[in-house]
C-alpha positions as CSV (number, residue, x, y, z in Angstrom):
1,M,0.0,0.0,0.0
2,K,1.3,3.4,-1.0
3,K,2.2,5.6,2.0
4,I,0.0,8.7,2.2
5,N,0.9,12.0,3.9
6,H,-2.4,12.5,5.9
7,L,-1.2,15.9,7.2
8,L,-0.7,17.2,3.7
9,S,-4.1,15.9,2.7
10,A,-5.7,17.6,5.7
11,R,-4.0,21.0,5.0
12,K,-5.2,20.8,1.4
13,T,-8.8,20.1,2.4
14,L,-8.8,23.0,4.9
15,K,-7.4,25.4,2.4
16,I,-10.0,24.5,-0.2
17,E,-12.8,24.8,2.3
18,A,-11.4,28.1,3.7
19,K,-11.2,29.5,0.2
20,G,-14.8,28.5,-0.3
21,I,-16.0,30.4,2.8
22,E,-13.8,33.4,1.8
23,N,-15.4,33.6,-1.6
24,L,-18.8,33.3,0.0
25,S,-18.1,36.2,2.2
26,K,-17.0,38.4,-0.7
27,N,-20.0,37.5,-2.8
28,L,-22.8,38.0,-0.3
29,S,-25.3,40.6,-1.5
30,K,-28.2,42.7,-0.2
31,E,-30.3,39.6,-0.6
32,F,-28.8,38.3,2.7
33,N,-30.2,41.4,4.4
34,E,-33.6,40.8,2.9
35,V,-33.7,37.2,4.2
36,C,-32.6,38.2,7.7
37,D,-35.2,41.1,7.8
38,S,-37.9,38.7,6.9
39,L,-36.8,36.1,9.4
40,L,-36.8,38.7,12.1
41,K,-40.5,39.4,11.5
42,A,-41.5,35.7,11.9
43,K,-44.6,35.5,14.1
44,G,-44.2,31.8,14.2
45,K,-41.2,29.5,13.9
46,I,-38.3,29.4,11.4
47,F,-38.4,25.9,9.9
48,T,-35.3,24.6,8.2
49,L,-35.8,22.0,5.5
50,G,-33.4,19.6,3.8
51,I,-32.5,16.0,3.1
52,G,-29.3,14.0,3.0
53,K,-26.1,15.9,3.9
54,S,-28.0,19.2,3.4
55,G,-30.5,17.9,5.9
56,H,-27.8,17.5,8.5
57,I,-26.8,21.1,8.0
58,A,-30.4,22.3,8.2
59,K,-30.9,20.4,11.4
60,K,-27.8,22.0,13.0
61,I,-28.8,25.5,11.9
62,S,-32.2,25.0,13.4
63,A,-30.6,24.1,16.7
64,T,-28.4,27.1,16.5
65,L,-31.3,29.4,15.8
66,S,-33.3,28.1,18.7
67,S,-30.5,28.5,21.1
68,T,-29.8,32.1,20.1
69,G,-33.3,33.5,20.4
70,S,-35.0,32.5,17.1
71,P,-37.5,29.6,17.8
72,S,-36.9,27.0,15.1
73,S,-37.7,23.4,14.1
74,F,-36.1,21.1,11.4
75,I,-38.1,19.0,9.0
76,N,-36.6,16.2,6.9
77,A,-37.9,16.7,3.4
78,G,-38.5,13.0,3.0
79,E,-40.7,12.8,6.1
80,A,-42.3,16.1,5.1
81,L,-43.9,14.4,2.1
82,H,-45.7,12.0,4.5
83,G,-47.3,14.6,6.8
84,D,-44.6,16.5,8.7
85,I,-45.0,19.5,6.3
86,G,-48.4,20.1,8.0
87,A,-46.6,21.7,10.9
88,I,-45.8,24.8,8.8
89,T,-48.3,27.6,8.8
90,K,-48.6,31.0,7.2
91,K,-47.0,32.6,10.3
92,D,-43.8,30.6,9.8
93,K,-40.7,31.2,7.7
94,V,-38.9,28.4,5.9
95,L,-35.2,28.1,5.1
96,I,-34.4,25.4,2.5
97,F,-31.0,23.8,2.3
98,S,-30.1,22.0,-0.9
99,H,-26.7,22.1,-2.6
100,S,-27.8,20.8,-6.0
101,G,-31.1,22.7,-5.8
102,Q,-32.7,19.8,-7.6
103,S,-33.7,17.6,-4.7
104,E,-37.0,16.0,-5.8
105,E,-38.3,15.7,-2.3
106,I,-38.0,19.4,-1.8
107,I,-39.3,20.3,-5.3
108,H,-42.5,18.4,-4.5
109,L,-43.0,20.5,-1.3
110,I,-42.7,23.9,-3.0
111,P,-46.4,23.9,-4.2
112,Y,-47.5,23.3,-0.6
113,L,-45.4,26.1,0.7
114,K,-46.9,28.4,-1.9
115,S,-50.4,27.3,-1.0
116,V,-49.8,27.9,2.8
117,G,-48.7,31.4,2.0
118,C,-45.6,31.4,4.2
119,E,-42.3,33.0,3.1
120,Y,-39.6,30.5,2.1
121,F,-36.0,31.0,1.1
122,S,-33.3,28.7,-0.1
123,I,-29.5,28.2,0.3
124,T,-28.2,26.3,-2.8
125,G,-25.0,25.9,-4.7
126,S,-26.6,27.0,-8.0
127,R,-28.8,30.0,-8.7
128,N,-30.1,28.3,-11.8
129,S,-31.5,25.3,-10.0
130,H,-35.2,24.6,-9.8
131,I,-35.3,25.2,-6.0
132,A,-33.3,28.5,-6.4
133,L,-35.5,29.8,-9.2
134,N,-38.7,28.9,-7.3
135,S,-37.7,30.4,-3.9
136,M,-38.8,33.9,-2.9
137,I,-35.1,34.7,-2.3
138,N,-32.1,32.4,-3.0
139,L,-28.7,32.7,-1.3
140,D,-26.0,31.1,-3.5
141,T,-23.0,29.5,-1.7
142,G,-21.0,29.8,-4.9
143,V,-18.8,26.8,-4.3
144,S,-16.7,25.9,-7.4
145,E,-14.6,23.1,-5.9
146,E,-15.2,20.4,-3.4
147,A,-12.4,19.3,-1.2
148,C,-13.1,15.8,-2.2
149,P,-10.5,14.9,-4.9
150,L,-13.2,13.1,-6.8
151,D,-15.4,16.2,-6.6
152,L,-18.2,14.0,-5.4
153,A,-18.5,14.0,-1.6
154,P,-20.1,17.2,-0.3
155,T,-17.3,18.9,1.6
156,T,-16.7,22.5,0.7
157,S,-20.4,22.9,-0.2
158,T,-21.7,21.7,3.1
159,T,-19.1,23.8,5.0
160,A,-20.2,26.9,3.1
161,A,-23.9,26.1,3.7
162,L,-23.2,25.6,7.4
163,A,-21.2,28.9,7.6
164,L,-24.0,30.8,5.8
165,G,-26.6,29.4,8.2
166,D,-24.5,30.4,11.2
167,A,-24.1,33.9,9.7
168,I,-27.9,34.2,9.5
169,A,-28.3,33.0,13.1
170,V,-25.6,35.4,14.4
171,A,-27.1,38.3,12.4
172,L,-30.5,37.6,14.0
173,L,-28.9,37.3,17.4
174,E,-27.3,40.7,17.1
175,A,-30.4,42.3,15.7
176,K,-32.5,41.1,18.7
177,G,-29.9,42.3,21.2
178,F,-29.6,38.7,22.5
179,Q,-27.3,38.6,25.6
180,S,-25.4,35.9,27.5
181,E,-28.2,35.8,30.0
182,D,-30.7,34.9,27.3
183,F,-28.3,32.2,26.0
184,A,-28.1,30.8,29.5
185,K,-31.9,30.4,29.7
186,S,-31.9,28.0,26.8
187,H,-28.8,26.2,28.1
188,P,-29.7,25.5,31.7
189,G,-27.9,22.2,31.7
190,G,-24.5,23.4,30.4
191,K,-21.8,24.9,32.6
192,L,-22.2,28.4,31.0
193,G,-26.0,28.3,31.6
194,K,-25.5,27.2,35.2
195,R,-23.0,30.0,35.8
196,L,-25.4,32.6,34.5
197,I,-28.6,31.6,36.2
198,T,-27.7,29.7,39.4
199,K,-27.9,32.0,42.5
200,V,-26.3,31.6,45.9
201,Q,-29.7,30.8,47.5
202,D,-30.1,27.9,45.1
203,L,-27.0,26.1,46.6
204,M,-26.5,27.5,50.1
205,K,-27.1,25.5,53.3
206,Q,-29.8,27.1,55.4
207,G,-32.4,26.5,58.1
208,K,-31.8,23.4,60.2
209,E,-28.8,22.5,58.1
210,L,-27.0,25.6,59.4
211,P,-24.4,25.3,62.2
212,I,-24.9,28.4,64.4
213,V,-23.3,29.2,67.8
214,S,-23.1,32.4,69.8
215,S,-20.0,34.4,70.9
216,N,-20.2,32.8,74.3
217,T,-20.3,29.2,73.1
218,T,-17.3,27.3,74.1
219,L,-15.0,25.9,71.5
220,S,-15.9,22.4,72.7
221,E,-19.6,23.0,72.1
222,T,-18.8,24.7,68.8
223,L,-17.0,21.6,67.5
224,I,-19.9,19.5,68.5
225,E,-22.2,21.8,66.4
226,I,-19.8,21.6,63.5
227,S,-19.6,17.8,63.7
228,T,-23.4,17.5,64.0
229,K,-24.2,19.6,60.9
230,G,-21.3,18.3,58.9
231,L,-20.3,21.4,57.0
232,G,-16.9,21.9,58.5
233,V,-17.7,25.5,59.7
234,A,-19.9,27.4,62.1
235,L,-21.4,30.9,62.0
236,V,-21.0,32.9,65.2
237,V,-24.3,34.9,65.6
238,D,-25.5,37.2,68.4
239,K,-29.0,38.6,68.3
240,E,-29.3,37.6,64.6
241,K,-26.2,39.6,63.7
242,L,-23.2,37.9,62.2
243,K,-20.1,38.2,64.4
244,G,-17.7,35.9,62.7
245,I,-17.1,32.4,61.3
246,F,-15.2,29.5,62.7
247,T,-13.6,27.2,60.1
248,D,-11.2,24.2,60.1
249,G,-8.4,26.6,59.4
250,D,-9.3,28.5,62.6
251,L,-9.2,25.2,64.5
252,R,-5.8,24.3,63.2
253,R,-4.4,27.6,64.1
254,T,-6.0,27.4,67.6
255,L,-4.6,24.0,68.4
256,N,-1.1,25.1,67.3
257,E,-1.1,28.2,69.3
258,E,-3.2,27.5,72.4
259,E,-3.1,25.1,75.3
260,D,-6.5,23.7,76.5
261,P,-8.7,26.0,74.3
262,L,-11.8,23.8,74.4
263,R,-13.4,25.6,77.4
264,K,-12.8,29.1,76.1
265,H,-15.3,31.1,74.1
266,V,-15.2,30.6,70.3
267,S,-15.2,34.4,69.8
268,K,-11.6,34.4,70.8
269,Y,-10.6,32.1,67.9
270,M,-13.2,32.9,65.2
271,T,-12.4,34.9,62.0
272,K,-14.0,38.3,62.6
273,D,-13.4,39.8,59.2
274,T,-16.0,37.4,57.6
275,K,-16.5,37.4,53.9
276,T,-20.2,37.5,53.1
277,I,-22.4,37.4,50.0
278,S,-26.0,38.2,49.4
279,K,-28.3,35.2,48.7
280,D,-29.5,37.0,45.5
281,C,-26.0,37.1,44.0
282,L,-25.0,34.6,41.3
283,A,-23.2,31.6,42.7
284,I,-20.3,32.2,40.3
285,E,-19.6,35.4,42.3
286,A,-19.2,33.3,45.5
287,L,-16.6,31.2,43.6
288,E,-14.7,34.4,42.7
289,I,-14.7,35.5,46.3
290,M,-13.4,32.1,47.5
291,Q,-10.7,32.0,44.8
292,N,-9.5,35.5,45.5
293,N,-9.3,35.1,49.2
294,K,-8.3,31.4,49.3
295,I,-11.2,30.3,51.4
296,Y,-13.7,27.5,51.0
297,S,-16.8,28.8,52.8
298,I,-18.8,32.1,52.8
299,A,-21.6,33.3,55.0
300,V,-24.7,34.2,53.1
301,T,-26.9,37.2,54.1
302,D,-30.3,38.5,53.2
303,Q,-31.6,41.9,52.1
304,K,-31.3,43.1,55.7
305,N,-27.7,41.9,55.9
306,L,-28.7,39.1,58.4
307,P,-27.0,35.7,58.1
308,V,-29.3,33.1,56.5
309,G,-26.9,30.5,55.1
310,I,-23.5,29.2,54.1
311,I,-22.2,28.4,50.7
312,R,-19.1,26.2,50.2
313,M,-16.7,25.4,47.5
314,H,-18.0,21.8,47.7
315,D,-21.5,23.1,46.9
316,L,-20.2,24.8,43.8
317,I,-18.3,21.8,42.6
318,E,-21.4,19.5,43.1
319,A,-23.5,22.0,41.0
320,G,-21.0,21.7,38.2
321,L,-19.9,25.4,38.3
322,V,-16.2,24.6,38.9
C-alpha cells in the first residue's frame, strides 16, 4: 500500500474549504439582508428543510437558531412528504438547504409552501437550479470546488452552507440584542448556563442545616455543632447579627497556638473579618470571592444583611460550576 501523507491531505482540504468560505463572504449581496429582515419578522417559527447531507446542515442550523433566540424546528424533506409538512403555517418562515437545488423531495414540497402562504428562502449551490428559481429569495454558496479529490462527496459545499446558516443565526442574534443571560436560559444544563442563572440561594445550606453558635459558646460546644451539621464550619451569631465564622483553618491555628482552648469562648478564635455574599447574587460570584481570598466557605446574608446561610466550594463543585 502506498504511503500517504495525511497531514498534507488535511491541509489541502482545509485550504480549499477556507477558500470557499472566503469567496462566499465576498459574494454575499443585499439579498442576505432581505432574508434576515424577513426572518426577524417571523410571528411563528423558522423551519429549516433539507435532506441527506444538506438535511444534517439544516438540522444543525435549526438548533443554533433556537439556542440564540429564534425559535426553530427542522423538518426532513422525506418525512415532510408524509405529513410533517403540515406543521408549517402562514406565520412561519422556511429556510431550505439543498446544494444541488434539484432535490426532488423538496421540489415536491414547494407547491405546498406556496399554498400555505408562508415566506420561504433557499440556500443552494446554484442560482439556476429549480429550488433557487422557485424560492422567494435564494442565497448562493457559490462553491466551485469540493475538497473531495473526486469532486463527489459534499465537503466545501456543506461547510459553506453551514457557515452561511451560522451567519444568519448570528445576524438575527445581534439584531435582537440577544445577551449571554438569554443564552443561559436556553442552556440550563450546560456549565455556561448554570453559571449565568444559578444563584447563591439555590445552593446554600440554610435553616436546620446551618451550624450556628453564639460568641459565648465554648470551643468544645462549637466543635460538636460543626460535627453534627457536617459542614466543617460554624457561623457565630449574636441577636441575629453575624459576628464571625469558625472554620477548620481557625481550628488548626488554635490547636497550634493555644493550650487547652476547648473551654474558652469561640469568639476568641473565630475569624471576625468574615467574607459575606447576598443570597441573591450569582453563585459564580461566590466562587470568585473564594478563589480571590483562598477560602472555602462564605456566610450568606439576606436583604437586611442578616445571616441566612453558608455556601461552600464543595456546593459549587457539586453543582458543576467549577
